[in-house]
Structure formats: C-alpha cells, structure tokens
C-alpha positions in Angstrom: -12.8 -13.5 0.6 -14.3 -16.8 1.7 -12.4 -19.2 3.9 -13.0 -22.7 5.2 -10.5 -24.2 7.7 -7.4 -22.7 6.0 -6.8 -20.0 3.5 -4.1 -17.6 2.2 -4.2 -14.1 0.8 -1.2 -12.4 -0.8 -1.7 -8.7 -1.1 0.5 -5.9 -2.5 0.3 -2.2 -1.8 -2.7 -0.5 -3.4 -4.6 -3.8 -3.9 -8.2 -4.3 -2.9 -9.8 -7.7 -2.8 -13.4 -8.4 -3.8 -14.3 -4.8 -4.2 -16.5 -3.2 -7.0 -13.8 -1.3 -8.8 -14.6 1.5 -11.3 -12.5 2.9 -14.1 -10.9 6.2 -13.3 -11.9 9.5 -14.9 -10.5 9.7 -18.4 -9.1 13.2 -17.9 -6.1 13.7 -20.2 -3.1 15.1 -18.4 -0.5 16.3 -20.9 3.2 16.9 -20.4 5.2 18.5 -23.2 8.8 17.5 -23.5 10.7 20.2 -25.4 14.5 20.2 -25.8 14.9 23.7 -27.2 18.7 23.6 -27.5 18.5 20.4 -29.7 15.8 21.9 -31.8 17.6 25.2 -32.3 20.8 23.4 -33.3 18.8 21.7 -36.0 17.7 24.9 -37.7 20.6 24.7 -40.1 19.5 21.3 -41.4 17.2 20.8 -44.3 13.5 21.2 -43.9 12.6 17.5 -43.8 15.1 16.8 -41.1 14.1 19.8 -39.1 10.4 19.0 -39.3 11.1 15.4 -38.3 13.1 16.5 -35.3 10.5 19.0 -34.1 7.7 16.4 -34.4 9.9 14.0 -32.3 10.7 16.5 -29.6 7.2 18.1 -29.3 5.3 14.8 -28.8 2.6 15.2 -26.1 2.8 12.4 -23.6 -0.2 11.4 -21.5 0.9 10.9 -17.9 0.2 7.4 -16.8 -3.0 7.2 -14.8 -4.5 4.4 -12.7 -7.1 2.5 -14.6 -9.7 0.5 -12.6 -11.0 -2.8 -14.0 -14.7 -3.3 -13.2 -15.3 -6.7 -11.5 -18.6 -8.5 -11.5 -18.8 -9.0 -7.8 -20.4 -7.3 -4.9 -18.8 -6.1 -1.7 -19.4 -9.3 0.3 -20.2 -12.1 -2.2 -21.5 -15.2 -0.5 -21.1 -17.6 -3.5 -19.2 -20.6 -2.4 -19.3 -19.7 1.3 -20.4 -22.4 3.6 -21.6 -22.2 7.2 -18.1 -22.4 8.5 -16.7 -19.7 6.2 -16.2 -16.0 6.7 -16.5 -13.3 4.1 -14.7 -10.0 4.3 -12.8 -7.4 2.2 -9.2 -6.4 2.7 -7.1 -3.5 1.3 -3.3 -3.2 1.4 -2.1 0.3 0.6 1.2 2.1 0.6 0.2 5.7 1.3 3.6 7.2 0.7 5.1 8.8 3.8 5.2 12.6 3.7 8.6 12.5 5.4 9.9 10.1 2.7 8.4 12.3 0.0 10.1 15.4 1.3 13.4 13.6 1.7 13.3 12.3 -1.9 11.6 15.3 -3.5 13.8 14.9 -6.6 11.7 11.9 -7.6 8.6 14.1 -7.8 10.0 17.2 -9.5 7.5 16.7 -12.4 4.6 17.0 -9.9 2.9 20.2 -9.0 4.2 21.5 -5.6 0.6 21.9 -4.4 -0.1 18.2 -5.0 2.9 17.2 -2.8 1.7 19.1 0.2 0.3 17.1 3.1 -2.9 19.0 3.3 -3.7 18.3 -0.4 -2.6 14.6 -0.1 -4.6 14.0 3.0 -7.8 15.3 1.5 -7.4 12.8 -1.3 -6.3 9.9 1.0 -9.2 10.7 3.3 -11.8 10.3 0.6 -10.1 7.3 -1.1 -9.7 5.3 2.0 -13.4 5.9 2.8 -14.5 4.9 -0.7 -12.5 1.7 -0.6 -14.7 0.6 2.4 -12.8 -2.5 3.2 -13.1 -4.5 6.5 -9.4 -4.7 7.1 -6.8 -2.1 6.0 -3.0 -2.8 5.9 -1.2 0.6 5.4 2.5 1.1 4.8 4.6 4.2 5.1 2.3 5.9 7.6 4.1 8.8 9.3 4.2 8.4 13.1 3.4 12.0 13.6 0.3 11.7 11.5 -1.0 8.3 12.8 -3.0 9.6 15.8 -4.4 13.0 14.5 -5.2 11.7 11.0 -5.3 8.0 10.3 -6.4 6.7 13.8 -9.0 9.5 14.0 -10.4 8.7 10.6 -10.6 5.0 11.2 -12.0 5.2 14.8 -14.8 7.4 13.6 -15.5 4.8 10.9 -15.8 2.0 13.4 -12.3 0.6 13.3 -9.6 -0.4 15.8 -5.9 -0.3 14.8 -2.2 -0.9 15.7 0.8 1.1 14.5 4.5 0.2 14.5 7.1 2.9 13.6 10.3 2.0 11.9 13.5 2.0 14.0 16.5 4.3 13.7 15.8 7.7 12.4 12.9 6.6 10.2 9.6 8.4 10.8 7.1 6.1 9.1 5.8 2.6 9.8 3.0 0.1 9.3 -0.6 0.4 10.5 -3.3 -2.2 10.5 -7.0 -1.5 11.0 -10.0 -3.8 11.3 -13.7 -3.2 11.5 -14.7 -3.7 15.2 -18.2 -4.8 14.3 -16.8 -7.8 12.4 -13.6 -8.7 14.3 -12.1 -8.7 17.8 -8.4 -8.6 18.5 -7.1 -11.8 20.2 -3.4 -11.3 19.8 -0.8 -9.0 18.2 2.9 -8.7 17.6 5.0 -5.7 16.5 8.2 -6.9 14.7 11.5 -5.2 14.4 13.8 -6.6 11.7 16.9 -4.6 12.8 19.5 -7.2 14.1 23.0 -5.7 13.9 24.5 -8.8 15.5 23.2 -10.8 12.5 24.0 -8.1 10.0 20.4 -7.4 9.4 20.7 -3.6 9.1 17.4 -2.6 7.6 15.2 -0.5 9.9 12.0 -2.2 8.7 9.1 -3.4 10.8 6.0 -5.5 10.7 2.7 -5.8 12.4 0.8 -9.1 13.0 -2.7 -9.3 14.3 -4.9 -12.3 15.2 -8.5 -11.4 14.6 -11.6 -13.4 15.7 -14.8 -13.0 13.6 -17.6 -12.0 16.0 -19.9 -14.5 14.3 -17.3 -17.3 14.1 -15.5 -17.3 17.4 -13.9 -20.6 16.7 -12.0 -19.1 13.8 -8.9 -17.0 13.7 -7.7 -14.7 11.0 -4.0 -13.9 11.1 -3.0 -10.7 9.2 0.6 -9.8 8.6 1.5 -6.3 7.4 5.1 -5.2 6.6 7.2 -3.1 4.3 10.4 -4.9 3.4 13.7 -3.2 2.5 13.7 -1.5 -0.9 17.4 -1.8 -1.8 17.4 -4.0 -5.0 21.0 -5.0 -4.2 20.1 -6.5 -0.8 17.9 -9.4 -1.8 19.5 -11.4 1.0 18.3 -8.9 3.5 14.8 -8.9 2.0 14.7 -12.6 2.2 15.8 -12.6 5.8 13.1 -10.1 6.8 10.4 -12.2 5.0 11.7 -15.3 6.9 11.4 -13.5 10.2 7.9 -12.3 9.5 6.7 -15.7 8.4 8.3 -17.4 11.4 6.2 -15.1 13.7 3.1 -15.6 11.6 3.5 -19.3 12.0 3.8 -18.9 15.8 0.8 -16.7 16.0 -1.3 -18.3 13.3 -0.8 -22.0 14.1 -3.3 -23.6 11.7 -5.6 -20.7 11.1 -6.2 -18.7 7.9 -3.4 -16.3 7.1 -3.2 -13.0 5.3 0.1 -11.4 4.2 0.0 -7.8 3.0 3.3 -6.2 2.0 5.1 -4.2 -0.6 7.8 -6.7 -1.6 9.9 -3.9 -3.3 10.9 -6.3 -6.0 
C-alpha cells in the first residue's frame, strides 16, 4: 500500500491488502439434511407427492467455503510509489477466541468436535498466518492465555514485535497488533478501554493504537488502529460511541500522518 503525505486504510477482519491471493481447494464438503419424521409422515401420500418431498428433503448442500480471488499484483508493488512513499502489506484477522468458541458452542454444533479443539485450530492458524506473510498484523479475539506461548512466540520468531490488550471485565480475549521489526520501529502506542460506566458505555471492548516509523523513512509515521467493537446489533449507539473514542485517540496520536484502521465493525 503506497502512501504519500497522507493516506487511509480501512480493513475488516480476515482481509489482506496487496497480497497474491489464490483460490482455495475445491474440495466438496457435503452436509445432508434429512427430516425423517416429515418424510415418514408423507408415506401415505401419492407417489408423486412422496417423491417430490423426498427430493426436497434429501438435497445435498455444499458447505460454504472461502474462495480466494487471484489478484494481479506482487507482494510489494512499487507502481505509483514515489521517493517519499512507503509500501507495505497489512492483514486484519479475527482469529475467533477459543474461550468465546467454547462459551457459544451451540453456534458450531455442525462442526466436527476435533475441528473445534485448540490444538487443531492453532495448527491451521499457525500455517495460515505464516502464509499471509504481511508486514503488519491486526488480530482480534486473541485469548490472553494464548498470546505469549502461541501468538507472540510465533511472531517473534518471524521477526515481529507486538502489543496486546485484553478486554475488561470477565472477558478473556483482546486485540493484538504485530509489525515487522526490519521495516518499522515503534514510536508510540496506546491501549484503549471503552468501558465507561459513568457514561453508560458498558461494553468491555478495547483497542490498540501504534505509531510506527518506517526504518527507511524516518520522517514518516504510520498510525495503526486495531479494535473489536461491540457485537450487539441493538446497541448501535454504543458501537458509535466506541468508534468515536477510538478515532479521537487516533487523531491525537496520528496528527497529520497516514492512518490505518483495522476492526470488525460487527454490522
């Protein structure tokens, strides 16, 4: 992503910018939906009605899979980049907190239990995060207990530095931001807490803001904001207030420098 004096990036979870993306494996995953009681109750109907009902109820549905769209760009394209510009790649990714997964297991009852285990999930996250190969990672729903032994260890070995902020209250996950130390140095950071009971801001959400200086462009600053706003679809007012708080801090830290905002908006 090339910048001059000022630039904006708006990212959502699972998004990768200026990366060579590849279409996923076309492996059909089938799920049969059979309502035996309804089918059995139709046995007394005529043959045409029964056959129609069976065909309707025994339809094989292909589980939705992520499809990658190939982009005609390299990892660090320099087209349009001037001498005062910087080029980098950024990934914003909601990794799904294991604690949240286990507390809302009803949402994943169609998944194989093995695929929900942390050991299995981390093996896949480990290889996917490495394959994305971005220069900056903004992760949401990172479990605090897993940050050090898993995420931080992975990124430090890959040449990254990082900051983590856990959610308040009894929440176990939070936001983590990592940057490639060969490209950036940290000049400033803020860890935000949106919980303000005196102002009726009851969401235990947090945010992380980092000010990064490119090693080859010391006069530049890149401000990266990473947050996970409240999910409740009935609390748009609270979501708006959290976004306003984040942007106010970004303005204070960023001043007139390039800005990145990476967040699941939970729309």
